[in-house]
A tleap script that builds the chain and sets N, CA, C and O, in Angstrom:
source leaprc.protein.ff14SB
mol = sequence {
  NILE THR TYR PRO ASP GLY ALA PRO ARG LYS
  MET PRO VAL LYS SER LEU ARG GLY PHE ALA
  LYS PRO TYR LEU LYS ALA GLY GLU SER GLN
  THR VAL GLN PHE GLU LEU ARG ASN LYS ASP
  LEU ALA TYR TRP SER ALA VAL HIE ASN GLY
  TRP VAL VAL PRO ARG GLY ASP PHE ALA PHE
  HIE VAL GLY THR SER SER ARG ASN LEU PRO
  ILE GLN GLU SER PHE THR CPHE
}
set mol.1.N position { 0.943 -1.303 -0.133 }
set mol.1.CA position { -0.106 0.182 0.056 }
set mol.1.C position { 0.855 1.197 0.002 }
set mol.1.O position { 1.963 1.085 0.527 }
set mol.2.N position { 0.422 2.318 -0.694 }
set mol.2.CA position { 1.088 3.478 -0.678 }
set mol.2.C position { 0.062 4.398 -0.129 }
set mol.2.O position { -1.028 4.507 -0.690 }
set mol.3.N position { 0.376 5.100 1.004 }
set mol.3.CA position { -0.596 5.928 1.456 }
set mol.3.C position { -0.829 7.252 0.872 }
set mol.3.O position { -0.004 7.692 0.071 }
set mol.4.N position { -1.981 8.006 1.224 }
set mol.4.CA position { -2.312 9.313 0.474 }
set mol.4.C position { -1.240 10.156 0.937 }
set mol.4.O position { -0.512 9.765 1.850 }
set mol.5.N position { -1.052 11.453 0.303 }
set mol.5.CA position { -0.255 12.608 0.551 }
set mol.5.C position { -0.598 13.121 1.913 }
set mol.5.O position { 0.199 13.885 2.459 }
set mol.6.N position { -1.739 12.768 2.533 }
set mol.6.CA position { -2.193 13.459 3.878 }
set mol.6.C position { -1.585 12.684 4.995 }
set mol.6.O position { -1.614 13.097 6.154 }
set mol.7.N position { -1.030 11.552 4.639 }
set mol.7.CA position { -0.354 10.704 5.883 }
set mol.7.C position { 0.838 11.419 6.368 }
set mol.7.O position { 1.260 12.339 5.668 }
set mol.8.N position { 1.475 11.110 7.529 }
set mol.8.CA position { 2.490 11.640 8.120 }
set mol.8.C position { 3.867 11.343 7.235 }
set mol.8.O position { 3.981 10.254 6.671 }
set mol.9.N position { 4.800 12.247 7.145 }
set mol.9.CA position { 5.769 12.034 6.372 }
set mol.9.C position { 6.713 11.127 6.688 }
set mol.9.O position { 7.583 10.892 5.849 }
set mol.10.N position { 6.725 10.424 7.988 }
set mol.10.CA position { 7.468 9.532 8.495 }
set mol.10.C position { 6.999 8.126 8.029 }
set mol.10.O position { 7.716 7.135 8.169 }
set mol.11.N position { 5.881 8.088 7.522 }
set mol.11.CA position { 5.439 6.812 6.903 }
set mol.11.C position { 6.142 6.277 5.674 }
set mol.11.O position { 6.315 7.021 4.708 }
set mol.12.N position { 6.599 4.887 5.669 }
set mol.12.CA position { 7.174 4.446 4.739 }
set mol.12.C position { 6.503 4.582 3.247 }
set mol.12.O position { 5.338 4.910 3.022 }
set mol.13.N position { 7.333 4.310 2.450 }
set mol.13.CA position { 6.838 4.832 0.951 }
set mol.13.C position { 5.727 3.773 0.765 }
set mol.13.O position { 4.574 4.093 0.477 }
set mol.14.N position { 6.112 2.554 0.936 }
set mol.14.CA position { 5.163 1.365 0.772 }
set mol.14.C position { 5.106 0.642 1.990 }
set mol.14.O position { 6.136 0.586 2.661 }
set mol.15.N position { 3.946 0.009 2.439 }
set mol.15.CA position { 3.719 -0.944 3.691 }
set mol.15.C position { 3.101 -2.183 3.262 }
set mol.15.O position { 2.098 -2.086 2.555 }
set mol.16.N position { 3.547 -3.359 3.580 }
set mol.16.CA position { 3.020 -4.519 3.213 }
set mol.16.C position { 1.788 -4.835 4.075 }
set mol.16.O position { 1.828 -4.843 5.305 }
set mol.17.N position { 0.711 -5.090 3.358 }
set mol.17.CA position { -0.596 -5.339 4.155 }
set mol.17.C position { -1.086 -6.710 3.653 }
set mol.17.O position { -2.212 -7.027 4.036 }
set mol.18.N position { -0.510 -7.468 2.957 }
set mol.18.CA position { -0.899 -8.791 2.485 }
set mol.18.C position { 0.205 -9.380 1.955 }
set mol.18.O position { 1.200 -8.762 1.576 }
set mol.19.N position { 0.027 -10.788 1.909 }
set mol.19.CA position { 1.097 -11.798 1.261 }
set mol.19.C position { 0.480 -12.975 0.967 }
set mol.19.O position { -0.461 -13.343 1.670 }
set mol.20.N position { 0.915 -13.732 -0.108 }
set mol.20.CA position { 0.472 -14.939 -0.339 }
set mol.20.C position { 1.660 -15.570 -1.278 }
set mol.20.O position { 2.153 -14.927 -2.206 }
set mol.21.N position { 2.061 -16.891 -0.936 }
set mol.21.CA position { 2.844 -17.235 -2.048 }
set mol.21.C position { 2.313 -18.680 -2.468 }
set mol.21.O position { 2.632 -19.691 -1.843 }
set mol.22.N position { 1.470 -18.689 -3.589 }
set mol.22.CA position { 0.889 -19.630 -4.230 }
set mol.22.C position { 2.176 -20.377 -4.986 }
set mol.22.O position { 3.165 -19.827 -5.471 }
set mol.23.N position { 1.855 -21.818 -4.935 }
set mol.23.CA position { 2.806 -22.591 -5.784 }
set mol.23.C position { 2.249 -22.892 -7.058 }
set mol.23.O position { 1.238 -23.592 -7.120 }
set mol.24.N position { 2.814 -22.425 -8.120 }
set mol.24.CA position { 2.289 -22.500 -9.523 }
set mol.24.C position { 3.463 -23.268 -10.334 }
set mol.24.O position { 4.674 -23.122 -10.173 }
set mol.25.N position { 2.747 -24.190 -11.316 }
set mol.25.CA position { 3.646 -24.837 -12.239 }
set mol.25.C position { 3.635 -23.780 -13.637 }
set mol.25.O position { 2.689 -23.062 -13.964 }
set mol.26.N position { 4.760 -23.886 -14.241 }
set mol.26.CA position { 4.849 -23.107 -15.490 }
set mol.26.C position { 3.591 -22.861 -16.227 }
set mol.26.O position { 2.789 -23.764 -16.463 }
set mol.27.N position { 3.424 -21.635 -16.588 }
set mol.27.CA position { 2.008 -21.489 -17.258 }
set mol.27.C position { 0.758 -21.355 -16.470 }
set mol.27.O position { -0.277 -20.917 -16.972 }
set mol.28.N position { 0.852 -21.714 -15.295 }
set mol.28.CA position { -0.426 -21.749 -14.444 }
set mol.28.C position { -0.693 -20.104 -13.866 }
set mol.28.O position { 0.140 -19.199 -13.839 }
set mol.29.N position { -1.792 -20.068 -13.529 }
set mol.29.CA position { -2.128 -18.729 -12.992 }
set mol.29.C position { -3.227 -19.084 -12.007 }
set mol.29.O position { -3.955 -20.069 -12.124 }
set mol.30.N position { -3.290 -18.068 -10.890 }
set mol.30.CA position { -4.206 -18.361 -9.684 }
set mol.30.C position { -4.733 -17.108 -9.178 }
set mol.30.O position { -3.938 -16.172 -9.264 }
set mol.31.N position { -5.989 -16.817 -8.617 }
set mol.31.CA position { -6.507 -15.610 -8.069 }
set mol.31.C position { -6.108 -15.694 -6.498 }
set mol.31.O position { -6.272 -16.728 -5.850 }
set mol.32.N position { -5.644 -14.668 -6.027 }
set mol.32.CA position { -5.348 -14.485 -4.679 }
set mol.32.C position { -6.223 -13.424 -4.115 }
set mol.32.O position { -6.485 -12.496 -4.881 }
set mol.33.N position { -6.719 -13.388 -2.930 }
set mol.33.CA position { -7.669 -12.485 -2.566 }
set mol.33.C position { -7.058 -11.953 -0.940 }
set mol.33.O position { -6.650 -12.748 -0.093 }
set mol.34.N position { -7.103 -10.646 -0.783 }
set mol.34.CA position { -7.084 -10.346 0.701 }
set mol.34.C position { -8.140 -9.397 0.942 }
set mol.34.O position { -8.611 -8.643 0.090 }
set mol.35.N position { -8.485 -9.474 2.149 }
set mol.35.CA position { -9.399 -8.559 2.842 }
set mol.35.C position { -8.712 -7.527 3.854 }
set mol.35.O position { -8.099 -7.828 4.878 }
set mol.36.N position { -8.947 -6.227 3.340 }
set mol.36.CA position { -8.315 -5.240 4.190 }
set mol.36.C position { -9.262 -4.669 4.933 }
set mol.36.O position { -10.347 -4.369 4.436 }
set mol.37.N position { -8.935 -4.423 6.368 }
set mol.37.CA position { -9.808 -4.065 7.456 }
set mol.37.C position { -9.486 -2.353 7.607 }
set mol.37.O position { -8.495 -1.942 7.004 }
set mol.38.N position { -10.126 -1.584 8.223 }
set mol.38.CA position { -9.660 -0.100 8.394 }
set mol.38.C position { -8.345 -0.111 9.284 }
set mol.38.O position { -7.485 0.766 9.199 }
set mol.39.N position { -8.275 -1.274 10.210 }
set mol.39.CA position { -6.970 -1.054 11.089 }
set mol.39.C position { -5.791 -1.449 10.126 }
set mol.39.O position { -4.693 -1.235 10.638 }
set mol.40.N position { -5.752 -1.952 8.904 }
set mol.40.CA position { -4.714 -2.227 7.900 }
set mol.40.C position { -4.350 -0.993 7.459 }
set mol.40.O position { -3.151 -0.773 7.286 }
set mol.41.N position { -5.252 -0.043 7.218 }
set mol.41.CA position { -4.971 1.350 6.579 }
set mol.41.C position { -4.620 2.431 7.627 }
set mol.41.O position { -4.277 3.556 7.260 }
set mol.42.N position { -4.701 2.109 8.863 }
set mol.42.CA position { -4.568 3.385 9.967 }
set mol.42.C position { -2.981 3.189 10.415 }
set mol.42.O position { -2.288 2.173 10.364 }
set mol.43.N position { -2.649 4.549 10.881 }
set mol.43.CA position { -1.617 4.538 11.600 }
set mol.43.C position { -1.700 5.118 12.971 }
set mol.43.O position { -2.607 5.925 13.175 }
set mol.44.N position { -0.882 4.820 13.936 }
set mol.44.CA position { -1.087 5.634 15.213 }
set mol.44.C position { -0.519 7.198 15.143 }
set mol.44.O position { 0.546 7.596 14.669 }
set mol.45.N position { -1.578 7.938 15.769 }
set mol.45.CA position { -1.323 9.271 15.782 }
set mol.45.C position { -1.205 9.768 17.268 }
set mol.45.O position { -2.166 9.699 18.034 }
set mol.46.N position { -0.112 10.218 17.600 }
set mol.46.CA position { 0.226 11.003 18.880 }
set mol.46.C position { -0.836 12.092 19.030 }
set mol.46.O position { -1.411 12.290 20.100 }
set mol.47.N position { -1.061 12.753 17.977 }
set mol.47.CA position { -1.767 13.978 18.093 }
set mol.47.C position { -3.279 13.738 18.513 }
set mol.47.O position { -3.894 14.498 19.260 }
set mol.48.N position { -3.818 12.558 17.927 }
set mol.48.CA position { -5.296 12.283 18.216 }
set mol.48.C position { -4.954 11.139 19.320 }
set mol.48.O position { -5.975 10.670 19.822 }
set mol.49.N position { -3.881 10.653 19.750 }
set mol.49.CA position { -3.971 9.519 20.935 }
set mol.49.C position { -4.684 8.358 20.436 }
set mol.49.O position { -5.480 7.782 21.177 }
set mol.50.N position { -4.466 7.943 19.198 }
set mol.50.CA position { -5.315 6.751 18.586 }
set mol.50.C position { -4.942 6.633 17.256 }
set mol.50.O position { -4.156 7.439 16.757 }
set mol.51.N position { -5.491 5.583 16.539 }
set mol.51.CA position { -5.432 5.111 15.401 }
set mol.51.C position { -6.221 6.090 14.261 }
set mol.51.O position { -7.308 6.587 14.555 }
set mol.52.N position { -5.643 6.313 13.044 }
set mol.52.CA position { -6.018 7.049 12.301 }
set mol.52.C position { -6.013 6.772 10.809 }
set mol.52.O position { -4.902 6.665 10.289 }
set mol.53.N position { -6.890 6.664 10.184 }
set mol.53.CA position { -7.005 6.309 8.756 }
set mol.53.C position { -7.016 7.613 8.036 }
set mol.53.O position { -7.883 8.463 8.235 }
set mol.54.N position { -5.991 7.756 7.160 }
set mol.54.CA position { -5.984 8.967 6.548 }
set mol.54.C position { -6.833 9.149 5.305 }
set mol.54.O position { -7.008 8.114 4.662 }
set mol.55.N position { -7.373 10.210 4.854 }
set mol.55.CA position { -8.238 10.503 3.928 }
set mol.55.C position { -7.219 10.783 2.612 }
set mol.55.O position { -6.135 11.366 2.604 }
set mol.56.N position { -7.954 10.162 1.516 }
set mol.56.CA position { -7.349 10.466 0.231 }
set mol.56.C position { -7.148 9.238 -0.781 }
set mol.56.O position { -7.958 8.311 -0.749 }
set mol.57.N position { -6.181 9.230 -1.586 }
set mol.57.CA position { -5.879 8.394 -2.613 }
set mol.57.C position { -4.869 7.190 -2.174 }
set mol.57.O position { -3.681 7.500 -2.088 }
set mol.58.N position { -5.194 6.002 -1.922 }
set mol.58.CA position { -4.412 4.992 -1.506 }
set mol.58.C position { -4.233 4.132 -2.878 }
set mol.58.O position { -5.130 3.904 -3.690 }
set mol.59.N position { -2.841 3.692 -2.961 }
set mol.59.CA position { -2.386 2.848 -4.209 }
set mol.59.C position { -2.128 1.548 -3.707 }
set mol.59.O position { -1.480 1.448 -2.665 }
set mol.60.N position { -2.551 0.507 -4.312 }
set mol.60.CA position { -2.154 -0.799 -3.930 }
set mol.60.C position { -1.389 -1.275 -5.189 }
set mol.60.O position { -1.714 -1.044 -6.354 }
set mol.61.N position { -0.296 -1.993 -4.748 }
set mol.61.CA position { 0.669 -2.552 -5.711 }
set mol.61.C position { 0.677 -4.040 -5.568 }
set mol.61.O position { 0.640 -4.461 -4.412 }
set mol.62.N position { 0.719 -4.917 -6.553 }
set mol.62.CA position { 0.865 -6.189 -6.599 }
set mol.62.C position { 2.095 -6.733 -7.501 }
set mol.62.O position { 2.229 -6.286 -8.641 }
set mol.63.N position { 2.829 -7.524 -7.079 }
set mol.63.CA position { 3.996 -8.103 -7.914 }
set mol.63.C position { 4.856 -9.221 -7.192 }
set mol.63.O position { 4.458 -9.671 -6.117 }
set mol.64.N position { 5.816 -9.591 -7.664 }
set mol.64.CA position { 6.609 -10.676 -7.142 }
set mol.64.C position { 7.641 -10.272 -5.913 }
set mol.64.O position { 8.092 -11.140 -5.165 }
set mol.65.N position { 7.934 -9.023 -5.792 }
set mol.65.CA position { 8.723 -8.442 -4.993 }
set mol.65.C position { 8.604 -6.981 -4.745 }
set mol.65.O position { 7.846 -6.328 -5.463 }
set mol.66.N position { 9.325 -6.371 -3.735 }
set mol.66.CA position { 9.068 -4.868 -3.648 }
set mol.66.C position { 9.595 -4.099 -4.751 }
set mol.66.O position { 9.281 -2.921 -4.922 }
set mol.67.N position { 10.482 -4.805 -5.593 }
set mol.67.CA position { 11.186 -4.113 -6.809 }
set mol.67.C position { 10.379 -4.501 -8.061 }
set mol.67.O position { 10.699 -3.993 -9.136 }
set mol.68.N position { 9.381 -5.345 -7.992 }
set mol.68.CA position { 8.793 -5.725 -9.137 }
set mol.68.C position { 7.343 -5.663 -8.860 }
set mol.68.O position { 6.830 -6.677 -8.387 }
set mol.69.N position { 6.669 -4.717 -9.064 }
set mol.69.CA position { 5.310 -4.331 -8.977 }
set mol.69.C position { 4.531 -3.768 -10.045 }
set mol.69.O position { 4.079 -2.623 -10.023 }
set mol.70.N position { 4.372 -4.647 -11.042 }
set mol.70.CA position { 3.865 -4.073 -12.243 }
set mol.70.C position { 2.156 -3.911 -12.263 }
set mol.70.O position { 1.571 -3.419 -13.228 }
set mol.71.N position { 1.494 -4.382 -11.100 }
set mol.71.CA position { -0.057 -4.004 -10.949 }
set mol.71.C position { -0.194 -3.095 -10.067 }
set mol.71.O position { 0.277 -3.219 -8.936 }
set mol.72.N position { -0.838 -2.088 -10.447 }
set mol.72.CA position { -1.333 -1.039 -9.430 }
set mol.72.C position { -2.744 -0.526 -9.708 }
set mol.72.O position { -3.189 -0.191 -10.806 }
set mol.73.N position { -3.437 -0.520 -8.415 }
set mol.73.CA position { -4.972 0.136 -8.422 }
set mol.73.C position { -4.809 1.186 -7.468 }
set mol.73.O position { -3.775 1.283 -6.806 }
set mol.74.N position { -5.831 2.030 -7.351 }
set mol.74.CA position { -5.994 2.916 -6.286 }
set mol.74.C position { -7.630 3.105 -6.064 }
set mol.74.O position { -8.495 2.893 -6.913 }
set mol.75.N position { -7.810 3.523 -4.812 }
set mol.75.CA position { -8.996 3.908 -4.319 }
set mol.75.C position { -8.923 5.075 -3.513 }
set mol.75.O position { -7.863 5.399 -2.977 }
set mol.76.N position { -10.079 5.802 -3.371 }
set mol.76.CA position { -10.147 6.802 -2.527 }
set mol.76.C position { -11.006 6.625 -1.319 }
set mol.76.O position { -12.118 6.140 -1.524 }
set mol.77.N position { -10.649 6.967 0.030 }
set mol.77.CA position { -11.119 6.665 1.194 }
set mol.77.C position { -11.354 8.014 1.881 }
set mol.77.O position { -11.807 8.054 3.025 }
savepdb mol mol.pdb
quit
């Protein structure tokens, strides 16, 4: 996940929020699904003394490693 611009600057550029390692033979494909809850999108805010989900455009990246993320989708929260 890449957080919206309104998230604190100390947040990492990308955060891992789902992981699966399907075993496939050459040429096979498989659908993998993840459920993300509000707490998966939240960060701890000392100012609010609690968990906060930033508002704005989140980007979701999918790939084989953190350096190979060819699929990207976004949604606004």
